[in-house]
BAFI-3210 file (N, C-alpha, C; in Angstrom, 3 decimals, decimal comma, padded with zeros to 6 digits):
// residues 120
n [1|2|3|4|5|6|7|8|9|10|11|12|13|14|15|16|17|18|19|20|21|22|23|24|25|26|27|28|29|30|31|32|33|34|35|36|37|38|39|40|41|42|43|44|45|46|47|48|49|50|51|52|53|54|55|56|57|58|59|60|61|62|63|64|65|66|67|68|69|70|71|72|73|74|75|76|77|78|79|80|81|82|83|84|85|86|87|88|89|90|91|92|93|94|95|96|97|98|99|100|101|102|103|104|105|106|107|108|109|110|111|112|113|114|115|116|117|118|119|120]
n.u [-007,415|-005,313|-003,544|-004,567|-004,817|-001,771|-001,198|-002,565|-001,053|001,234|000,898|000,060|002,284|003,972|002,830|002,675|005,364|005,701|004,516|006,352|008,812|010,352|009,846|012,096|012,398|010,848|008,299|007,741|005,728|006,930|007,808|009,084|009,390|009,510|010,389|008,182|006,286|003,457|002,119|-000,700|-003,391|-003,843|-001,157|-000,448|001,381|000,975|000,913|001,551|000,474|002,378|004,496|004,439|004,624|007,249|008,494|008,933|010,340|011,920|013,777|012,893|009,734|006,647|003,265|-000,230|-003,305|-006,502|-006,377|-004,513|-000,983|001,749|005,060|006,238|008,701|010,666|009,213|009,081|010,882|009,890|007,570|004,897|003,706|005,844|007,292|004,628|003,903|004,951|003,634|001,991|003,729|004,462|002,078|-001,464|-002,604|-004,755|-006,998|-005,575|-004,729|-006,778|-007,641|-008,561|-006,335|-005,214|-004,973|-006,647|-004,902|-003,325|-004,416|-004,044|-001,305|-000,331|-000,533|001,631|003,315|002,360|002,864|001,575|-000,971|-002,826|-002,802|-005,540]
n.v [019,209|017,544|018,128|016,842|014,170|013,671|013,725|011,714|009,621|009,824|009,326|006,754|005,529|006,277|004,706|002,190|001,580|001,105|-001,332|-003,007|-002,692|-004,126|-003,212|-001,402|-002,063|-003,918|-003,880|-005,762|-006,745|-007,074|-009,192|-007,742|-004,994|-001,363|000,537|001,998|001,014|-001,254|-004,582|-005,494|-007,591|-009,166|-009,496|-007,162|-004,350|-001,245|002,073|005,518|008,729|010,426|009,093|008,399|011,123|011,736|010,658|012,257|013,142|013,228|011,143|009,439|008,701|008,620|007,859|008,379|006,756|006,490|005,403|003,436|002,965|003,659|003,088|004,931|005,492|004,309|004,782|007,387|008,814|007,802|008,710|009,932|012,424|014,026|015,860|016,097|014,088|014,187|016,298|015,766|014,157|012,108|012,619|012,694|011,512|010,934|012,487|013,727|011,167|010,007|011,631|013,073|012,844|010,453|007,102|004,158|002,059|002,958|002,099|-000,582|-000,570|000,605|-001,031|-002,722|-001,227|-001,026|-000,892|-000,992|-000,192|002,819|003,834|003,895]
n.w [-022,603|-023,835|-021,943|-019,766|-020,692|-020,701|-018,126|-017,126|-018,548|-017,323|-014,734|-014,634|-015,599|-013,348|-011,253|-012,352|-012,498|-009,728|-009,421|-010,369|-009,202|-006,453|-002,995|-000,867|001,624|003,920|006,495|009,195|011,627|014,834|017,860|019,618|021,848|022,621|025,624|026,075|024,334|023,965|023,706|022,420|023,064|020,976|019,748|018,388|017,818|019,918|019,808|021,054|020,427|021,176|020,899|017,996|016,983|017,174|014,790|012,341|010,061|006,763|006,832|008,650|009,068|010,001|009,987|010,700|009,941|010,111|012,686|012,501|012,466|010,328|009,073|006,883|005,854|003,800|001,623|001,142|-000,501|-003,072|-003,429|-005,331|-005,099|-004,279|-001,581|-000,341|001,108|003,570|005,023|006,963|008,589|011,340|012,384|012,257|009,021|007,921|006,295|004,159|003,056|001,907|000,061|-003,060|-005,055|-004,768|-006,164|-006,369|-005,748|-003,881|-001,185|-001,125|-001,127|001,064|003,318|003,410|004,887|007,458|011,118|013,387|015,824|016,698|019,999|022,052]
ca.u [-007,539|-004,060|-002,884|-005,081|-004,163|-000,549|-001,029|-002,965|000,035|002,603|000,533|000,155|003,867|004,532|002,003|002,969|006,493|005,489|004,129|007,446|010,191|010,105|010,412|013,630|012,374|009,476|008,230|007,120|005,304|007,778|007,211|009,613|008,785|010,249|009,870|006,806|005,124|002,735|001,660|-002,154|-003,660|-003,399|000,149|-000,234|002,176|000,552|001,850|000,874|000,568|003,769|005,622|004,357|004,793|008,988|009,098|008,481|011,152|011,998|014,527|012,123|008,509|005,515|001,929|-001,508|-004,441|-007,738|-006,230|-003,445|000,280|002,524|006,322|006,341|010,165|010,894|008,345|009,079|011,485|009,219|005,881|004,737|003,540|006,831|007,160|003,503|003,866|005,721|002,838|001,369|004,622|004,467|000,795|-002,759|-002,721|-006,172|-007,543|-004,827|-004,739|-008,116|-007,800|-008,736|-005,049|-004,613|-005,544|-007,247|-003,874|-002,666|-004,941|-003,414|-000,030|-000,067|-000,501|003,135|004,255|001,846|003,487|000,876|-002,187|-002,708|-003,192|-006,589]
ca.v [017,856|017,074|018,054|015,881|012,961|013,488|013,632|010,404|008,711|010,001|008,854|005,318|005,325|006,037|003,608|000,874|001,243|000,475|-002,719|-003,787|-002,645|-004,314|-002,336|-001,537|-002,407|-004,371|-003,863|-006,723|-006,510|-008,132|-009,376|-006,751|-003,505|-000,350|000,504|002,539|000,521|-002,199|-005,423|-005,633|-009,220|-009,952|-009,197|-005,776|-003,010|000,017|003,513|006,836|009,829|011,108|008,295|008,560|012,305|011,765|010,249|013,313|013,753|012,447|010,083|008,452|009,062|007,731|008,506|007,503|006,668|005,616|004,671|002,592|003,523|003,063|003,624|005,081|006,128|003,791|005,101|008,814|009,376|007,353|009,278|010,710|013,727|014,601|016,071|016,225|013,002|014,933|017,266|015,225|013,267|012,060|012,733|011,895|011,658|010,248|013,267|013,639|009,798|009,686|012,716|012,806|012,694|008,996|006,138|003,101|001,122|003,371|001,642|-001,746|-000,494|001,234|-002,298|-003,394|-000,294|-000,971|-001,388|-001,285|000,665|003,951|003,586|004,954]
ca.w [-022,882|-024,081|-020,747|-018,840|-021,089|-020,397|-016,683|-016,936|-018,857|-016,411|-013,389|-014,936|-015,601|-012,161|-010,455|-012,740|-011,980|-008,332|-009,439|-011,016|-008,529|-004,995|-001,765|-000,249|003,064|004,335|007,763|009,769|013,250|015,519|019,221|020,631|022,225|023,397|027,028|026,029|023,493|024,521|022,941|022,566|023,299|019,586|019,345|017,391|018,757|020,102|020,015|021,547|019,294|021,237|020,032|016,638|016,494|017,023|013,720|011,560|009,053|005,644|007,117|009,614|008,734|010,322|009,751|011,293|008,928|010,718|013,915|012,424|012,442|009,379|008,905|005,376|005,643|002,624|000,637|001,115|-001,821|-004,216|-003,293|-006,785|-004,722|-003,586|-000,031|000,372|002,220|004,688|005,479|008,236|009,176|012,673|012,710|011,322|007,782|007,002|005,522|002,874|002,525|001,404|-000,761|-004,383|-005,572|-004,686|-006,897|-005,416|-005,343|-002,334|-000,234|-000,823|-000,809|002,675|004,142|003,767|005,824|008,729|011,963|014,857|016,073|017,805|021,350|022,312]
c.u [-006,426|-003,386|-003,332|-004,875|-002,877|-000,530|-001,345|-001,957|001,149|002,106|000,455|001,401|004,180|004,093|002,479|004,258|006,551|005,221|005,432|008,693|009,826|010,608|011,525|013,543|010,960|009,191|007,323|006,718|006,021|006,877|007,896|009,108|009,787|009,718|008,339|005,817|004,542|002,139|000,263|-002,193|-003,454|-002,155|000,546|000,425|000,899|001,249|001,250|001,201|001,863|004,669|005,796|004,941|006,617|009,518|008,519|009,323|011,438|013,007|013,934|010,682|007,439|004,307|000,868|-002,729|-005,414|-007,142|-004,916|-001,874|001,238|003,704|006,463|007,738|010,782|010,486|008,494|009,654|010,912|007,774|005,780|004,289|004,619|006,832|005,818|003,371|004,083|004,675|002,339|002,323|004,600|003,009|-000,386|-002,754|-003,779|-006,764|-007,121|-004,760|-005,900|-008,619|-008,168|-007,418|-004,628|-005,449|-006,010|-006,142|-003,370|-003,340|-004,497|-001,906|000,375|-000,047|000,755|003,722|003,538|002,701|002,733|-000,462|-001,961|-003,277|-004,385|-006,589]
c.v [017,039|016,728|016,880|014,444|012,526|013,306|012,246|009,453|008,780|009,324|007,290|004,690|005,011|005,146|002,440|000,438|000,723|-000,820|-003,666|-003,890|-002,790|-003,161|-002,374|-002,300|-002,949|-004,586|-005,206|-006,731|-007,443|-008,250|-008,449|-005,381|-002,770|-000,199|001,256|001,907|-000,902|-002,979|-005,783|-007,332|-009,898|-010,050|-008,114|-005,000|-001,900|001,238|004,645|007,734|010,776|010,419|008,505|009,920|012,549|011,440|011,015|013,905|012,908|011,124|008,938|009,209|008,001|008,460|007,631|007,672|005,774|004,769|003,641|003,466|002,741|003,990|003,866|005,544|005,395|004,163|006,683|009,327|008,820|007,861|010,086|012,174|014,609|014,518|016,335|015,279|013,259|016,059|017,019|014,127|013,181|012,244|012,131|012,261|011,431|011,103|013,382|012,296|009,462|010,797|012,273|012,591|011,304|008,066|005,202|002,053|001,527|002,515|000,215|-001,683|000,000|-000,092|-002,687|-002,424|-000,180|-001,624|-001,512|-000,158|001,946|003,664|004,454|005,520]
c.w [-023,055|-022,681|-019,866|-019,096|-020,957|-019,037|-016,337|-017,224|-017,766|-015,121|-013,582|-014,857|-014,206|-011,253|-010,908|-012,357|-010,616|-008,331|-009,576|-010,151|-006,983|-004,122|-001,431|001,012|003,369|006,040|008,087|011,285|013,821|016,992|020,167|020,797|022,869|024,754|027,031|025,203|024,057|023,584|023,351|022,752|022,006|019,100|018,544|018,528|018,903|020,342|020,337|020,629|019,786|020,818|018,368|015,991|016,557|015,697|012,512|010,463|007,838|005,914|008,202|009,632|008,972|010,098|010,489|010,211|009,746|011,806|013,819|012,027|011,324|009,265|007,490|004,892|004,137|001,540|000,319|-000,200|-002,977|-004,466|-004,508|-006,361|-004,099|-002,057|000,579|001,435|003,557|005,377|006,947|008,810|010,892|013,132|012,080|009,963|006,925|006,127|004,249|002,299|001,560|000,491|-002,319|-005,357|-005,529|-005,402|-005,963|-004,969|-003,956|-001,242|-000,182|-000,627|000,493|003,405|004,412|004,628|007,456|009,833|013,520|014,643|016,908|019,100|021,714|023,650]
res [x|x|x|x|x|x|x|x|x|x|x|x|x|x|x|x|x|x|x|x|x|x|x|x|x|x|x|x|x|x|x|x|x|x|x|x|x|x|x|x|x|x|x|x|x|x|x|x|x|x|x|x|x|x|x|x|x|x|x|x|x|x|x|x|x|x|x|x|x|x|x|x|x|x|x|x|x|x|x|x|x|x|x|x|x|x|x|x|x|x|x|x|x|x|x|x|x|x|x|x|x|x|x|x|x|x|x|x|x|x|x|x|x|x|x|x|x|x|x|x]
***
């Protein structure tokens, strides 16, 4: 019981610190595109699975969650689960993202890393 209480306190401290410290970098969806990236009619970038798969390292980490693409590179070193965020780097992280280890705040946090949609 004490171990559970201690784990909850540590988790609250970690997640609380995220509220008070601003992100190092905030992605903004822009109008420029690479040669393989297309802008949809709404101005949202779309990426192929192949394009996302090239961003699979600690220093360049993109993930896919429910068909949306996120550049989580600035968050990799802050991730409370350590390198677990790299398990699906460059690929679909939907299952892990919705796992029981994540607090509900993660669903709001991820929006700031959104860079586009997965091309269907």
